[in-house]
N, C-alpha and C positions, 0 to 999 in steps of 0.2 A: 753501893755508891750513889749519891744523889747527883744527877747531872743537871747543871744550871746553864741558862743562857742569860748574859747580862746585856741590857740595852740602855744606853745613855749617850746623848750627843756630846757630853763634856768628856773628852778623852781622859783627863787627869782623874776625874771621879770614877769613871768606868774601870780604869786600870787599878785604882786603889781598892775598889770593891772586889775585883777579881783576886788581887793579892791577899785581901783579908779572908775571902771565902776559901781560897786554895790552902790556907793554913789549917782548915778544918780537915780532920782525917776522913770524914764521911761525905764530904762535899767536893765536887770538881767542876770547875768552869770549863765547859766544852765549846762555848761560842761567845762572841762579842759582837755587838751591832751599834752603829751610831745613829741610825734613823729607824723610824717605825717600819717602812717597807723592808729594810734590810733585816730587821728583827723577825718579821713574818717569813721572809725567805730562809733565814737560818733555821728557824723552827721547823720548817718544812723539811729541811735536809737532816737535822740532827734528832737523835732520840732523846727527848728532854723529859725531866721530871718537874722542873720548876723554871719559869721565866721571870727574872727580876727586871722590871721595866720602869724606866724614868717616866713620870707623868707627862712632861712637856718635851716632845721631840719633834723634829722636822716632819712634815707631811702627814703623819699619823701620831696621835698622842698615845700615851701608854694604855688608856682604857680601850681605844679603838683597836690597838695592837692585841690586847688581851682578848677581846671578843673574836678576833680573826684566829688567834691561836687556839681558843677553845673550839672553833669549828674544825680546824686542822688536826689538833691533837687533844681529844677530850680528856686524856689521862694526865695532861700537863697542867699543873697549877700555876696561876699567875699572881705575882706579888708586885705591887706598885710602891715605888719610893719616890717622894717628892719634897720639894722645898715649899710647895703650896699646899699645906694640909688643911684645905677648907672643908667644912662638913658636908657641903653639897657635893663636892668631888667624891668624898668618901662614899656617900649614898649611891652616886651614879656608878662608881667603880663596883660596888657590891652588887648592884642590880644587874650588872653585865657579867657577873660570875668571877670577878677578881676575889681571890681568897686571902690576900694579904695586903695591908696598907700601912706604910711606915713613913714618917718624916725622914729626911736625909740627915738629921741630927742624931739619929738612933746610933747606938753602939754596935760594934762589930759582933759582939756576943748576941745582942738582940736580933740583929739581921740573920745570923746563922740559926738561932732558935726558930725564927719565923720561917726561913727556908725549910727546915726540918718538919715544922708543923704543917706547912702547905703541901710539902712532898708526901706527907702521911694522910693527906685528904682533909686536914682540918683548916681552920682559919686563924689568922694572926692579925689583929687590928690594934694599932697604938691605942692604949687606954684613954689618953687624953683627948685624942681626936673622936673616939667613940662617945665619950661623955659629952663633948661639945656638940656633936651631931645630934644626940638624943635631946639635949637641952634646947637646941634651936628648932627642932621639928622639921617638917618638910617644907618645901618651897610653896609659897602661896600662889605662885603664877600657874596659870593654865598652860598646857602645851603650846597653844597658839601665841599667848603673850610671851612665852619663853622664846619661841621661834622668831617673833618680831624683834624682841630685844637683841637677840643674837645677831640679826641682820643689821641692827641699828648700831652695833658695837663700834664700828669704824667711823661713825659720824655721817653715814650716808643720808641723803635727803629722803623724805617720805616716798617720792616717786620711785627712787631706786629700791628702797625697802619693799615697796609694793611689787616691783618687778621680781625681786629675788624670792619673795614668799608667795607669789602668784595670788595676791590679794588686792582689793580695791584700795585706793588711797585713803578713803574715809574709814575703811576697816582698820587699816594700819594705824591711823591717828587714834581710833577708839582703843585699840589694844595697847598702844604706847601710854595713853592717858590712864587706862585701867591698871597697867603695870606700875606706873609711877605712883598712883594712889595706894596700891597695895603695899608698896615698898616705902611709903612715906617720903617719897622723892619729890623735889621741886620741879624737876623736868626729866626728859627721857635720858639725858647724859648722866644725871645722878642716879637714875634708876638702873642704867647699864652698870655703873660703878658698884652699886650696892649688890646687884645680882651676881657680878663677877667676884666680888669679895666674898660672898657667901658660897660660891662654887655652884651657883644655880644655872650659869651659862658658861 
């Protein structure tokens, strides 16, 4: 029997997923969580084969939760389901050891098949997302440019971004300008939006 933890902050979706998976003869949902930290705590207590994680959850997102579960339970496979299937997020998830990545629009049969594949040690990635990720390539941003754009995402002034990133104000301006140029953006706000849309921040 494949033992599954479900983590999603939307109660209705979490319950629906649990009911769908419990209909499968070889899958049982042994735990549910509504936040990232709760998912990590449950994973620590339960003997899991697969953790099905929503990408966007309070406090810790699904990718961060997957990284923590990988440290706690190396034998547990993590599968991320999301309504934000951006290519950059897929690449980030796979780089942290996530073995499954599906949009929330997927069918119950596909989700069950993905859980089985991940439980068996394999990978299951939505074919459409995989094709889009390959077509778009990697982020053109350096790690420093990415960090500065992330710090700028809430509209903070340069001085605040400099404080958050431990950089000089002039360096922050240079990174913002460079990121905007690489993303063909008119300004830093447009650069943030583009990077977000691509899943690079």
